[in-house]
Structures are given as structure tokens and as C-alpha cells.
C-alpha positions as CSV (number, residue, x, y, z in Angstrom):
1,M,49.6,73.1,220.6
2,H,49.4,69.7,219.1
3,D,46.9,66.9,218.3
4,A,47.4,63.1,218.1
5,S,49.5,62.2,215.2
6,P,47.4,60.9,212.3
7,S,48.1,57.6,210.5
8,P,47.5,58.4,206.8
9,A,47.0,55.7,204.3
10,D,47.8,58.0,201.3
11,G,50.6,60.1,202.8
12,L,50.2,63.4,204.5
13,L,50.7,67.1,203.6
14,Y,52.2,69.7,205.9
15,V,51.4,73.3,205.2
16,L,52.6,76.6,206.6
17,D,50.2,79.6,207.1
18,L,52.1,82.8,207.1
19,S,49.4,85.1,208.3
20,G,48.2,82.7,211.0
21,G,51.7,81.8,212.1
22,R,50.7,78.1,212.2
23,I,51.6,74.7,210.8
24,L,48.9,72.5,209.5
25,S,48.7,68.8,208.5
26,V,46.1,67.6,206.0
27,Q,45.3,64.5,204.0
28,P,46.1,64.7,200.3
29,D,42.4,64.9,199.5
30,G,42.0,67.9,201.8
31,S,40.4,66.2,204.7
32,D,41.3,65.9,208.4
33,R,43.1,69.3,208.7
34,R,44.9,69.5,212.0
35,T,47.0,72.2,213.7
36,L,50.5,71.1,214.8
37,A,52.0,74.4,215.9
38,L,51.0,78.1,216.6
39,N,52.9,81.3,217.1
40,C,55.4,80.8,214.3
41,R,57.2,84.0,213.2
42,L,56.2,84.3,209.5
43,P,56.9,80.7,208.6
44,D,57.9,80.1,205.0
45,G,60.0,77.0,204.3
46,I,59.3,73.4,205.5
47,A,61.1,70.1,205.4
48,V,60.1,66.8,207.0
49,D,62.4,64.0,208.2
50,A,59.8,61.3,208.6
51,E,62.3,58.6,209.6
52,A,63.5,60.6,212.6
53,G,60.0,62.0,213.3
54,H,60.9,65.7,212.9
55,L,59.5,68.6,211.0
56,Y,61.6,71.7,210.4
57,W,60.6,75.2,209.3
58,T,62.0,78.6,208.7
59,D,60.8,81.7,210.6
60,M,61.4,84.7,208.4
61,G,60.9,87.0,211.4
62,I,60.7,90.7,210.5
63,P,62.0,90.8,206.9
64,N,64.0,94.1,207.2
65,Q,65.6,92.9,210.4
66,N,68.3,90.3,210.9
67,D,66.1,88.0,213.1
68,G,65.3,84.9,211.1
69,A,65.5,81.4,212.7
70,I,64.9,77.7,212.0
71,E,62.7,75.6,214.4
72,R,61.9,71.9,214.8
73,I,59.0,69.9,216.2
74,D,58.1,66.2,216.4
75,L,55.5,65.1,213.9
76,D,52.9,65.1,216.6
77,G,53.6,68.8,217.3
78,G,55.6,68.1,220.5
79,N,59.2,69.0,221.6
80,R,59.4,72.3,219.8
81,R,62.9,73.8,219.8
82,T,64.9,76.5,217.9
83,I,67.9,75.0,216.2
84,V,69.2,78.0,214.3
85,P,68.8,81.0,216.6
86,C,67.5,84.5,215.6
87,G,70.1,86.4,213.6
88,V,72.2,83.6,212.4
89,T,70.2,83.8,209.2
90,F,68.5,87.0,208.0
91,T,65.3,86.1,206.2
92,P,65.2,82.3,205.7
93,K,62.9,81.1,202.9
94,Q,62.5,77.7,201.3
95,L,64.1,74.8,203.3
96,Q,65.2,71.4,202.0
97,L,66.4,68.3,203.8
98,D,69.4,66.4,202.4
99,R,68.7,62.9,203.8
100,R,71.9,61.5,202.3
101,N,74.2,63.8,204.0
102,R,72.0,64.8,207.0
103,K,71.9,68.5,206.2
104,L,69.4,71.3,206.0
105,Y,69.7,73.8,203.1
106,W,67.9,77.1,202.8
107,C,67.9,80.4,200.9
108,D,68.3,83.6,202.9
109,R,66.5,86.3,201.0
110,E,67.6,89.6,202.6
111,G,70.8,87.9,203.7
112,M,71.5,87.2,200.0
113,R,72.8,83.8,200.7
114,V,72.4,80.1,200.2
115,M,73.1,78.3,203.5
116,R,73.2,74.9,205.2
117,C,73.6,73.3,208.6
118,N,73.5,70.0,210.4
119,L,70.2,68.7,211.5
120,D,70.8,69.9,215.0
121,G,71.5,73.4,213.8
122,S,75.3,73.2,214.2
123,A,77.9,73.9,211.6
124,V,76.0,76.7,209.8
125,E,77.7,77.5,206.5
126,T,77.3,80.0,203.6
127,L,77.7,78.3,200.2
128,V,76.7,81.2,198.0
129,Q,76.8,85.0,198.8
130,T,75.2,87.3,196.2
131,G,75.7,90.6,198.0
132,E,76.5,92.1,201.4
133,G,75.2,95.2,203.3
134,A,72.2,97.5,203.1
135,S,72.9,98.8,199.6
136,D,73.1,95.4,198.0
137,R,70.1,94.3,200.0
138,A,68.0,97.0,198.3
139,D,68.7,95.2,194.9
140,L,66.0,92.5,194.7
141,D,67.9,90.8,191.9
142,R,70.3,89.6,194.6
143,W,67.6,87.9,196.8
144,C,67.8,84.2,197.0
145,V,64.5,82.5,197.6
146,G,63.9,78.9,196.4
147,I,66.3,76.0,197.0
148,A,66.6,72.3,195.9
149,V,69.3,69.8,196.5
150,D,70.6,66.9,194.2
151,A,72.8,65.1,196.8
152,V,73.6,62.3,194.4
153,G,74.6,64.5,191.5
154,G,76.3,66.9,193.9
155,H,74.5,70.1,193.0
156,I,72.4,72.8,194.7
157,Y,69.7,74.8,192.7
158,W,68.3,78.1,193.8
159,S,66.1,80.9,192.5
160,Q,66.7,84.7,192.6
161,K,63.3,86.2,192.1
162,G,64.3,89.7,191.0
163,T,62.0,92.7,191.2
164,D,58.2,92.1,191.7
165,D,56.7,91.1,188.4
166,G,59.9,92.3,186.7
167,N,60.7,89.3,184.5
168,R,64.2,89.3,186.0
169,G,64.0,86.0,187.8
170,R,66.7,83.5,187.5
171,I,67.5,79.9,188.5
172,F,71.1,78.8,189.2
173,R,73.0,75.7,189.9
174,A,76.4,75.1,191.6
175,G,78.3,72.3,193.3
176,I,77.1,71.1,196.7
177,E,80.5,71.9,198.1
178,L,82.4,75.1,197.8
179,P,85.3,74.8,195.4
180,A,88.7,74.6,197.1
181,G,90.3,78.0,197.6
182,E,87.1,79.9,196.6
183,S,84.7,82.0,198.6
184,P,80.8,82.0,198.7
185,A,80.9,85.4,197.0
186,A,83.3,84.3,194.2
187,R,82.5,80.8,193.0
188,S,83.7,79.7,189.6
189,D,81.1,76.8,189.3
190,I,77.8,78.8,189.3
191,E,75.7,78.0,186.2
192,L,72.8,80.2,185.1
193,L,70.1,77.7,184.0
194,Y,67.1,80.0,183.3
195,D,66.7,83.8,183.2
196,Q,64.1,86.4,182.3
197,L,61.5,84.5,184.4
198,P,58.6,86.5,186.0
199,E,59.3,85.8,189.7
200,P,60.4,82.2,190.5
201,I,59.9,81.1,194.1
202,D,60.0,77.6,195.4
203,I,61.8,74.7,193.6
204,E,61.5,70.9,193.6
205,L,63.5,68.3,191.6
206,D,62.5,65.1,189.8
207,L,65.8,63.3,189.8
208,R,64.5,60.3,188.0
209,R,63.5,62.3,184.9
210,R,66.0,65.1,185.5
211,Q,63.3,67.7,185.6
212,L,63.1,71.0,187.6
213,Y,59.7,72.3,188.9
214,W,59.0,75.7,190.4
215,T,56.3,78.1,191.3
216,D,56.3,81.6,189.9
217,R,54.3,84.5,191.5
218,G,54.9,87.1,188.7
219,E,52.4,88.6,186.3
220,P,50.3,86.2,184.2
221,P,50.3,84.6,181.7
222,R,53.8,83.3,182.6
223,G,53.5,84.2,186.3
224,N,51.3,82.7,189.0
225,T,52.1,79.4,187.5
226,V,53.9,76.1,188.1
227,N,56.6,75.5,185.6
228,R,58.8,72.5,184.5
229,A,62.1,72.4,182.7
230,A,65.1,70.2,182.1
231,M,67.7,70.2,184.7
232,D,70.5,69.6,182.1
233,A,71.2,71.3,178.8
234,P,70.8,69.2,175.7
235,A,74.0,68.0,174.0
236,H,73.4,70.3,171.0
237,G,71.3,73.5,170.9
238,P,69.8,75.8,173.5
239,R,67.8,74.8,176.5
240,P,64.1,74.4,175.7
241,A,61.8,77.0,177.2
242,P,60.1,76.1,180.5
243,E,56.7,74.4,180.2
244,I,53.8,76.0,182.1
245,L,51.9,73.2,183.8
246,F,49.4,75.0,186.0
247,G,48.1,78.5,186.1
248,H,45.8,81.0,187.9
249,L,47.5,80.8,191.2
250,M,46.9,83.7,193.6
251,E,50.6,84.5,194.3
252,G,52.0,81.0,194.1
253,I,54.6,79.9,196.7
254,G,54.9,76.3,197.8
255,I,55.3,73.1,195.8
256,A,55.8,69.5,196.8
257,L,56.1,66.4,194.5
258,D,54.8,62.9,195.0
259,L,56.8,61.3,192.3
260,D,55.5,57.7,193.0
261,G,51.9,58.9,192.9
262,D,52.4,61.2,189.8
263,R,51.1,64.1,191.8
264,M,52.1,67.6,192.8
265,F,50.8,69.9,195.5
266,M,50.9,73.7,195.5
267,T,50.0,76.6,197.8
268,D,49.4,80.3,197.3
269,L,49.1,83.4,199.3
270,G,45.4,83.4,198.5
271,G,45.1,80.6,201.0
272,S,44.5,77.6,198.7
273,V,46.1,74.1,198.5
274,Y,46.0,72.6,195.0
275,A,46.7,69.1,193.6
276,A,47.3,68.0,190.1
277,R,49.1,65.3,188.1
278,L,52.8,66.0,187.3
279,D,51.8,67.1,183.8
280,G,49.3,69.7,185.3
281,S,46.2,67.7,184.5
282,E,43.4,66.7,186.8
283,R,43.6,69.9,188.8
284,K,41.9,70.0,192.2
285,T,41.5,72.6,194.9
286,L,41.9,70.8,198.2
287,L,41.5,73.7,200.6
288,Y,40.8,77.4,200.2
289,A,40.6,80.6,202.4
290,Q,43.2,79.1,204.8
291,G,45.1,82.4,205.3
292,N,48.3,83.1,203.4
293,L,49.9,79.8,202.6
294,T,53.6,79.4,202.0
295,G,55.7,76.2,202.2
296,I,54.2,72.7,201.7
297,A,55.7,69.2,202.2
298,Y,54.4,65.8,201.2
299,V,55.3,62.7,203.2
300,A,54.5,59.3,201.7
301,A,52.6,56.7,203.8
302,G,54.6,54.0,205.6
């Protein structure tokens, strides 16, 4: 199912509805909501290649079965195709596009992996492996969820959410390429950036200011928030604690940044789409009661 492609003057948001199995587009003020695709299998992560006219998303499938997939459509909703077939990835979560190297990156939750492939779905690779098999899968501390890519700096960032509301969440960084002679399960270059977080989910980067943003769906007051922290440690002393920018989410999931417009957009499982300035001020609710919303992507006009 697809409608005519809109021509936004202020960019466009693309939003995934987990419960409805659908992909929506909406203007950044919440108007002109359109349905681009239906019958998605628990969609979670989304990435848009505006130049090529493609939208990619992850289908989690049935989370306790190895049947996840990645699909692609044109921005008008046409030409739908599966590029990573069911079972190549277990439960794919957040998805990111590396425009520089023409790659897709995602975290595989029950697969306990950080993965990537070419934009046509070929050359699937595992970059990080935190566990293997059913016994490891039962350990939620091993589950990889959120992903971000610094292609220029040569790093990937990912979250491991830990147990529900357990304050065991962590955010890691590693090189974008596997070190020579090492395996995804035994990398020497993995850095733990933040730990004892409530339940970190999706991640975005502000490379200009070297800042890391993420949603957290753990218990308040630190959970159900949007957080910001430094990507790099200071020359002397410990890392500053993360800054809470935005609270009172209803199981926060998706986040997208409009750096030029000084805006961020968030979604939650309560079915709302929110907007705010990058410092968390000027909070607005753009949509509500839209199902269970997961991934969100912003595409600038032009």
C-alpha cells in the first residue's frame, strides 16, 4: 500500500508502528500522516537513503525464533523487497545507514550480535558477538539493541540494554572494522563508555559536537528519558554523567536528530511522536495513540 510521495518543505519523518505492522510518514509538525507500507513483521529499526530514494527497516519477526529480516521500499512505498532474508539475522533492532561506505548496520538482540551488510543485502558480516546459543540468549545483559556509526572516526557504538528496569544497561564503542586476526567474540578494541544505565535503547550521534544521544525505557527518574553524553572521555578525570534532556516517555524507543534545525524527534510504545530542541526545551507532542511506535528517521528537505 502506498500514497503519492509528499514534497515536504521542512523535511519529513518516517515512523514504525510495531503493533500495526506499518510504516508511516508525517511532517515534522505532526500533519499529513500517510501510510507507506503494511504487513510488516514487528518493525523496529528504520534508515532512509534519500539520495537513492530507498527506505530500509528491520522486521524482528517472532523474537524467540530465528526469523528476523530486513526489507526495503522506495520512498513512495513502491518496489518492496526483502534484502536480508528471514533467519540470516535473529531479532534485528535499530538500523543505521553508513552513507560514506554504503553499508547498513544493525543490532541483533537475541542473536547477541552487531552486524552489517551492503545496501543490497549482500556481504552480511558479524562485527561483535556477545554470546551464542540458548543459554547465553537467556542472559539479557548480552542483548545488543541500539546502534550508531561514526564512519569518519571509524567507530561503531551500540547499547546492551540489560534486564528490564535493571540498571544494568551499557553503551560500548569499537572500531568499524574487525581487528586483524581477531574474532567478533574476542575483540581487543571494545570500549565500555557508560554502564549502570536503566535500559538504553536507540542511539544517535552528533559528530559535530561529539555528543551521544539515546533513549532509555527503564524506570523513572533516569529511565523513560532521552539522554546526552560525551562521545569521548576528557583528557583528565572521569567521564561526566549523562545529562537527562527529556522525560516522561511511555517506554521510549526511537530517536532521530535534525542537527541543522536544532531538533530531535522521539517515539514511545505508548504511541506518541515527540519533538524538542536538542537541549530538551520546547517539548511538543506531534502525534499520540498511534499504536506502539518504535523506530523513527528524519530526512531533511531538498
